[in-house]
ChimeraX commands (.cxc) that place a marker at each C-alpha (Angstrom):
marker #1 position -153.84,160.76,-52.93 radius 0.5
marker #1 position -156.93,160.10,-50.88 radius 0.5
marker #1 position -155.81,157.21,-48.68 radius 0.5
marker #1 position -152.65,155.19,-48.30 radius 0.5
marker #1 position -152.27,151.90,-46.45 radius 0.5
marker #1 position -149.07,149.90,-46.10 radius 0.5
marker #1 position -148.51,146.63,-44.29 radius 0.5
marker #1 position -145.52,144.38,-44.79 radius 0.5
marker #1 position -144.97,144.17,-48.58 radius 0.5
marker #1 position -148.43,145.42,-49.59 radius 0.5
marker #1 position -149.29,149.05,-50.38 radius 0.5
marker #1 position -152.83,150.17,-51.22 radius 0.5
marker #1 position -153.34,153.68,-52.59 radius 0.5
marker #1 position -156.76,155.25,-53.14 radius 0.5
marker #1 position -156.42,158.17,-55.52 radius 0.5
marker #1 position -157.97,160.20,-58.31 radius 0.5
marker #1 position -156.12,160.12,-61.63 radius 0.5
marker #1 position -156.53,163.01,-64.05 radius 0.5
marker #1 position -157.08,161.49,-67.46 radius 0.5
marker #1 position -156.57,163.15,-70.84 radius 0.5
marker #1 position -157.64,161.60,-74.15 radius 0.5
marker #1 position -157.38,164.08,-77.01 radius 0.5
marker #1 position -159.47,167.10,-76.04 radius 0.5
marker #1 position -161.34,165.17,-73.33 radius 0.5
marker #1 position -160.33,165.43,-69.69 radius 0.5
marker #1 position -161.73,163.68,-66.66 radius 0.5
marker #1 position -161.02,162.59,-63.13 radius 0.5
marker #1 position -160.95,158.85,-62.51 radius 0.5
marker #1 position -161.23,157.53,-58.94 radius 0.5
marker #1 position -159.13,154.39,-58.62 radius 0.5
marker #1 position -157.26,152.11,-56.25 radius 0.5
marker #1 position -153.74,150.84,-56.80 radius 0.5
marker #1 position -152.37,147.75,-55.10 radius 0.5
marker #1 position -148.61,147.31,-55.08 radius 0.5
marker #1 position -146.71,144.25,-53.94 radius 0.5
marker #1 position -143.09,144.87,-53.02 radius 0.5
marker #1 position -140.18,142.45,-53.17 radius 0.5
marker #1 position -136.75,143.45,-51.92 radius 0.5
marker #1 position -137.92,147.07,-51.65 radius 0.5
marker #1 position -139.00,147.26,-55.31 radius 0.5
marker #1 position -142.43,147.10,-56.92 radius 0.5
marker #1 position -142.97,143.52,-58.12 radius 0.5
marker #1 position -146.69,143.73,-58.94 radius 0.5
marker #1 position -148.83,146.82,-59.62 radius 0.5
marker #1 position -152.58,146.52,-60.16 radius 0.5
marker #1 position -155.00,149.40,-60.68 radius 0.5
marker #1 position -158.75,149.07,-60.20 radius 0.5
marker #1 position -161.35,151.54,-61.47 radius 0.5
marker #1 position -164.93,151.66,-62.70 radius 0.5
marker #1 position -164.97,151.49,-66.50 radius 0.5
marker #1 position -168.40,153.17,-66.71 radius 0.5
marker #1 position -167.03,156.20,-64.81 radius 0.5
marker #1 position -164.16,156.45,-67.29 radius 0.5
marker #1 position -166.48,156.08,-70.29 radius 0.5
marker #1 position -168.77,158.85,-69.01 radius 0.5
marker #1 position -165.82,161.17,-68.47 radius 0.5
marker #1 position -164.51,160.54,-71.98 radius 0.5
marker #1 position -167.92,160.74,-73.74 radius 0.5
marker link #1:1,2 radius 0.2
marker link #1:2,3 radius 0.2
marker link #1:3,4 radius 0.2
marker link #1:4,5 radius 0.2
marker link #1:5,6 radius 0.2
marker link #1:6,7 radius 0.2
marker link #1:7,8 radius 0.2
marker link #1:8,9 radius 0.2
marker link #1:9,10 radius 0.2
marker link #1:10,11 radius 0.2
marker link #1:11,12 radius 0.2
marker link #1:12,13 radius 0.2
marker link #1:13,14 radius 0.2
marker link #1:14,15 radius 0.2
marker link #1:15,16 radius 0.2
marker link #1:16,17 radius 0.2
marker link #1:17,18 radius 0.2
marker link #1:18,19 radius 0.2
marker link #1:19,20 radius 0.2
marker link #1:20,21 radius 0.2
marker link #1:21,22 radius 0.2
marker link #1:22,23 radius 0.2
marker link #1:23,24 radius 0.2
marker link #1:24,25 radius 0.2
marker link #1:25,26 radius 0.2
marker link #1:26,27 radius 0.2
marker link #1:27,28 radius 0.2
marker link #1:28,29 radius 0.2
marker link #1:29,30 radius 0.2
marker link #1:30,31 radius 0.2
marker link #1:31,32 radius 0.2
marker link #1:32,33 radius 0.2
marker link #1:33,34 radius 0.2
marker link #1:34,35 radius 0.2
marker link #1:35,36 radius 0.2
marker link #1:36,37 radius 0.2
marker link #1:37,38 radius 0.2
marker link #1:38,39 radius 0.2
marker link #1:39,40 radius 0.2
marker link #1:40,41 radius 0.2
marker link #1:41,42 radius 0.2
marker link #1:42,43 radius 0.2
marker link #1:43,44 radius 0.2
marker link #1:44,45 radius 0.2
marker link #1:45,46 radius 0.2
marker link #1:46,47 radius 0.2
marker link #1:47,48 radius 0.2
marker link #1:48,49 radius 0.2
marker link #1:49,50 radius 0.2
marker link #1:50,51 radius 0.2
marker link #1:51,52 radius 0.2
marker link #1:52,53 radius 0.2
marker link #1:53,54 radius 0.2
marker link #1:54,55 radius 0.2
marker link #1:55,56 radius 0.2
marker link #1:56,57 radius 0.2
marker link #1:57,58 radius 0.2
view
């Protein structure tokens, strides 16, 4: 976890996911946005750069 921001029902998490696809491994910087309702995750969206992922898996 690089950064974490929470306000009201919105949580934003900047992180680096470790990705494995077969024998390929790579780190993928990404941002997750979570919307909470009644204390539970109602919406979860992840954002990342596809070109970064493709280079890591090449």
